[in-house]
N, C-alpha and C positions, 0 to 999 in steps of 0.2 A: 800742372807740369812742373818739372824740376830742372833748374838750370844745371848745365854741366860744363866742366872745363876739360878739354881734350888735348892731349899731347901725342904727337906721332914721332916715333923713332925707329928707323930701320923696319918700316912696314908694321910695327906693333902699335895698336891703338890702346891708350890708357885712358880710362874714364875715372876722374876724381869728382866725387859728388860734393855739391854744396847744397845747403838747405834753403836756398832762396827760390821762392815761387815766381814763375813768369808765365806769361800767356802762351797758348799753343802757337800763335802766330810768331811770336818773338823767338820761341824755341826752334821753329822750322827755319826762321831767318838766320839764326846763329849757325845751325848745322850746314845750311846751304853755303853760307859765306866760308865756312871752314873747309868744306870739301873742295870747292873750286879755288879758293885763294891759296891753299897750301899744296895743291895738285896731288891729291891722293892717288894711289894706283887705279888703273882703269876698272878693276873689278869693283872697287868701292863706289866709283862714279856711276857704274851701270846699275848698282843696287843701292842708290842713295836712300830710298824710302826704307828699305830693310835695315840700312845702317842706322837711320834715325830711330827706328823701333827698338833696335838692339840697345842703343844708348838709353833710351827712355826706360826700357825694361830694367836695365842694370840699376839706374839711379833710383827708380821708384822702389824696387825691391829693397835696396839698401836703406832707403828712408823709411819705408814701412816697417822693416825689422827694428829700427831704432824707436819708432813710435810704438810698436807692439810690446816693447819692454815694460812700459807702464800704461795700462789701459786707462786707468782712472786718475793717475797723477802725472806730474811733470817734475823735471829736475828742479825747477824753481820751488816746488812744494817742499821737497827734501831740504833745499838750501834755506828756506825760511825756518824750518824746524831747527836746523843747526844754528842759525843765527839766534833764535829764541833760547836755545840752550846756552850759547855763548854769553848771552846777557846775564845769565844766572850763576856763572861760575867765576865771575870777576876776572882776575888775571890768572886763574888756574888753567890747567891742561887736562882735557878729558881724553882718556885713553880707552879704546874699545877694540875688542877682538870679534871678528866675524865667525860664523859657524864653519866647522870642518866638514870635509866630504865624509858622508856616512861610510861605515866599514862594510856594510852589507850592500846588496843590489837594491838600494833605496833611493828614490829621487831626491836630489838635493834641495833643501829648503833653507833659506837664510834665517838667522836669528831675528826674532821680532824687533828688538831694539836697534840692531844694526841696520835692518832694512828701513826702519821708521826714519832713520837719520840720513840714509844714503841712497836707497833704492838699488843698492848693489846685490847682485845675485850670483856671485862667484864665492867658492870656498877659500878659507885661509887668508881673507883680507883683514886689514886693520885700519883704524881710523884715529887720528890725533887732531883735536880741536884746541887751538891756542886762544884762550880768553883775552890775552893781552893784545895780540895782533889781529884778532878776529879772522884767523886763517884756518883752513881745513886741508889736511893732508891725508890722502888715501893711499894705503900700501896694498899692492897686489902681487900675487906670485908671478914669477917669470914664465912659468909654463901653465897653461890652462888645462884643466881636466876636460876630457872628451865627454864626460857624463853630464855636462850642464848645457843649457840651451845656447845656441851659437850667438844670438843677439845680445847675450849678457856678457860676452867676452870683453875684457878691459885690458889695455896695455898702457904702460907708463908714458907720460908726455902730455903735451898741451892739447891734442886733439880730444882725447877722452876726458881730460880735466874740464874742458869747456862743455862737453856733453853732460857731464855729471855736476857741473857748477862747483867743482872743487878748485881750491887755490893751486893745488898740484897733485899729481898722481905719480908715485915713484915705486920702484921695486921694493918688496918687503925685505930685501937684504939690507936696506938702509934703516930699518926700524930701530935697531939697537943704537946706532950712531946718533940718530936724531933724539932718542930718549936721553942719552948721555948729555946732549947739549942742553935739553930742557932742565935736567937735574942740576946742571952747573949754574942755571939761572935762578934757582931757588923758587921756581913756581910750584905751587901745590898741584899734586896729581889727583884727579878725579877718576876713580875706577868703579865699575859695576860690581856690587856683591851679589846681586840676584842671579838666579840660574839662567842659563841660556834657554831660550824657547824656540824650538824648531817645530817640525811637523807633529801634530796631534799632542802638543805639550802645553801645559799650564803651570804657572809658578808653584802653585800649592803642591801639586803632585811631584814636580821636580825637586822641590825643597825636601819633601818628606823622604823621597828616595835617597837624596844625598846624605841626610841625617842617618838613615838606616844603614847606608854603606859605611859611613864613617864609624858607626858604633859596632860594626861587625868585627869581632876579634880576628877573624880570618881575611879581612879585607882592609878596612881603615883608609881607603883612598880619599884624597881630598878632591873637592870639586874642581872643575877647570877654572872657575872664577877665583877660588881661594888659592889655588896653586899659582895662578898668575900674579895675584896680589902679593903672595909671600915672596915670589921671585923679584918682583919690583922692590920690595922692602929690603931684600938681601943685597941687591946690586946698588940701591941708592938709600942707604940707611938714614941719611939726613933729610930725605924728601918727606914732606908732609902728605899723607895719604887720606883722601876724603872719599865718601861714598856718593857715587853718581846716581845711584838707584832712586832716591827720593825725588830728584829733579825730573828724571825721565818718567817716573810714575805719574806725577802730576800733569805732565804734558800729555801723556797718553790717556789719562783719565777723561779729558775733555776732547771730544772728537770734533773735527771741522766738517764742513758740508761735504767735502769730497769723500772723507772717511764714511760719513753717514750714508752717502749714495751707494758705496760698495756694500755696506751692511744691508741696506734696503734691497739691493739687487740679490744678495745672498739669501735674504728672506723670501724673495720671489721664487728663487730656485727651490729653496726648502719646501715651500708650499706645494710646488708641482710635484716634488718627490713624495711628500706625505699623501697627497691625493692618490698617487699611483700605488702606494703601499696599502692604502685602505681598499682600493679596488681589488687587489689580489688576495686580501685576507679572507680566509674561510677555514672551517675546521679541517684537520688532518693534513694541513701543509706545515712546513717547518718555519720557525722563526726567521731563519736566515733567508728564506724566500721572500719575506716581507722586506728585509734589508736589501735584497738584490733589486727589487723594484725601485727603491730609492736610489740605489747606486747607479742604475741605468739612467735615470733622469739627471742625477748630479754630473755624471760624466758626459752625458749628451749635451748638457748646458755649458760645458767647458770649465768646470771647477777643477782645481788642482788636486783634489783628494778630500778625504774626510777631515773635519776639524778635530775629531775625537772618535774613539771606537763606538760603533753602533750599539745601542742598548735596546734590544728587542725582547722584552721580558713578558712572557705570557703566564697567566695564573699566578701562583705563589712566588714565582721567580722575581716578581716586581718588588718583593720585600728586600731583595739585594739591590740597593740603589744603582750600583754601577755593574750590574750583571751584563756580561758581554759574550758568553759562550754562544747564545743564539742558535742552539742545536736541538731544541725540543720541539716535538710535534704539538701543534696547538689544538685545544679541545673546545668543543661547543660548550657554551656556558661561562667560559673564562673571558677575561679582557686581555688585550695586549697593549703594552706601553712601549712606545717607540720614542727614544731620545736620540736624535741624530741630525747633524747639520754639516754642510760642506765648508772647506776652506777655500775662499774665493779671493784671490789677489791679496793674501795675507790678512784677511778679515773673515769673521764668521758671525753667525747668530747662534742661539741655543733654542731649539724647538723640541717640545714633547707633546704628543697627543696620546690619549688612551681611548680605545674603542673596542667594541665587542668582537670576539672571534666569530660568533654566530651572527644571526640576523640583527639582534637588538640587545640592548642592556637589560639585565634583570632589574626588578623594582629597587632592590638594595643598591645595585651598581649605579642606577640612574640617580638615586638619591645622593650618593656620594659624589657622583660626577657633577650634578647641578650645584652642589655646595662649592666645589673647587672652581667651577666656572663662574659663579657668582663672586667668589673671593677675588679671582683674577680680574674680573671686570671692575670691581670696586677699587682694587689697588691701582690699576691703570688709570682710572678716573681721577684718583687722588694724586697722581704724579705730576709734579711741576717744580720749578725752581724754588729752593728753600726748604723743600720736604726731605726728611731723612729716612734712613732704612727703618729706624725704630718707629717712625710715624706709620710707615706702610705695614709693619707687623701689627700695629694696633687696629688698623683698618681691616686687615684679614682676620684678625682674631674676633672682631665683632661679628663677622659673617659666620664663622664656625660656631660661635656661641648661639646665634640665631637659629642655626640648623641642629643645635644640640650635639655637635660633633667636635667640640673643642679638645676632647680627650684623644681624638684621632689626628690632631694636627701636631706636627713635630716642632712647632715654634720656629719656623723657618719661612722666609719669603723670597730669597733670590740672591743674585750676585751680579757683578759687572761683566760686561761682554765687550769684546773688541778684537784685537789681534790674537788674542787667546780666548777660549771659551770661558775660562775662569780668569777674567782679565784683572788688571791692576786697578787699584783705586782705594780711597779711604772710606771705610764704613761708618765713621763718626762724623763726617762732614755733610752739610746740606747739599742736595743736588744743585747743579748749575746747568745752564743750557749747554748741550753737547754731550752730557753724560749719558751712557747707554747702560741700562740695567735690565736684568733678566727677572721677570716675574714668574714665580715657580710655586704656586699653591699645591699642597700635597695632602692626601688623606691616606692613612695607613691603619688597617685593621688587622692586627696580628692573629686575632682569634679566627676571623674568616679567611685569613691568609690572602688578603687582597691589599693592593697598593695602587692608587690612582693619582695621576699627576698631569698637570698642564704647564706648558712653559712658552712664554712669548718674550721677544726682545724689544725693548721700548726705549726710545730716545727722548730726553728731556728737551723740549723746545723753548722758545722765548717765554711763552705764558703757560703752556700745558705740557702735553706729551704726545708722541705718535708711536703707535704699535707698528714696528718694522716687519713683523711676521704675521700680520692680521689676515693675510691671504690664506693661511693654513686653516683648513676646515675644522670647525669646532662645534657647531650646532648639531645635536643628535640626529635630527631628521635629515640634515644634509649628509651626515656620515652614512646613514642607512641607504640613502639614495646612491651615494658613491659606491657602496659595497655591491649594488646590483648591476654596476657597469663592469665591462670587461677591462682587465688590466694588461699591462705589458706582458707579452708572451702568450696572451689568450686571444689576441686580436688576429684576424685573418691575414693582416699585412705581415705578420710574423710567422 
């Protein structure tokens, strides 16, 4: 039950929620005392029970909306991250911009770094963290867009500042004046140089696109981040500017237990989607139909959308590593490679499976498949604190050599995963507990025009590792069994 404060003025009942839990008995006692002590109109007295239910409904809905904002996290989690960052910038001032509202009819998704520190899901917000006073100021627009979810709305003032564990929340019209004050105090400014990461984005692709645009003689646009940094330098030429990116990257590189739980759940959903994709696969259907089976499961499980475009490459199209047209009719005798995962509460996994379009793998396909399967198992078994990416490549290479297939291996084993599918992290440092890495053994035979790949997302534990996507079917015999089952759209219930 939720306690409620009620004020009555000129026949109007106003309910102000508080988040204090009380017993059902005490709730009824409060309402009964209220009704009779302040002599509500006869209509309310006649319907006291309905009146109680109305109050209860309003307060519970309001509280549930606040809780639904973060299914896996709390405001305290975001506040702890900000406190950790503040410890690392000394007396500096960290300045961050949130994502803008998309220009098209695309669902708004916050920038990964901004969400990581705030949990805020409104566009055009900004954040200033003062390392000297250990305070956090959130800047929000005066008018909220109707395109975002209602429970994410934020207004300046103490109420939402308490909800988000911010020192203060003010209108973003105050942003320039507050920056002026910090500049006058000669505190260094920490600003992100890395690209913004929103829906279906990873830093590597963002950075490549930005460089391409800057080098285009008919474009030459600066990135949002570089433009912001230049404007700060123009307005405050005496201010020392430092890069905040390395600090946040190292924080994001090591996941806490709550983050790992989200990724684990994302892996569970991914496994369900891949099983459904295997069920519908058969000759003479299109690659996009395999993706559609996955999409049904992902959306039905409540994910916010894809973490990256689906790669459903049958036959020789697998040679294009990020093929995503997905518009070819599949042929018996080919394999299909599906690389696809959902975005779930700002986290993802990276899953790939390769399986036959027809009933079974050919002998050559099975030979290649068993090699990458053994390589993946060996690499995951070797993962633990202290191991490096180079160590994992050596483990994989030994397996390829054992199978006589080292020439078909592209000397690659995987990447970090987290808020982005190609997540941040140092490739030259030993793994520590909480690091999430994607194991991705590949065989590519350009003469036979075949590409086989497996991918699983693995977290480093205290002593070993855990495969967070282990529920995704990988054994050939289990794949064959799944392919005999009816998939979504083929069942009588549909």
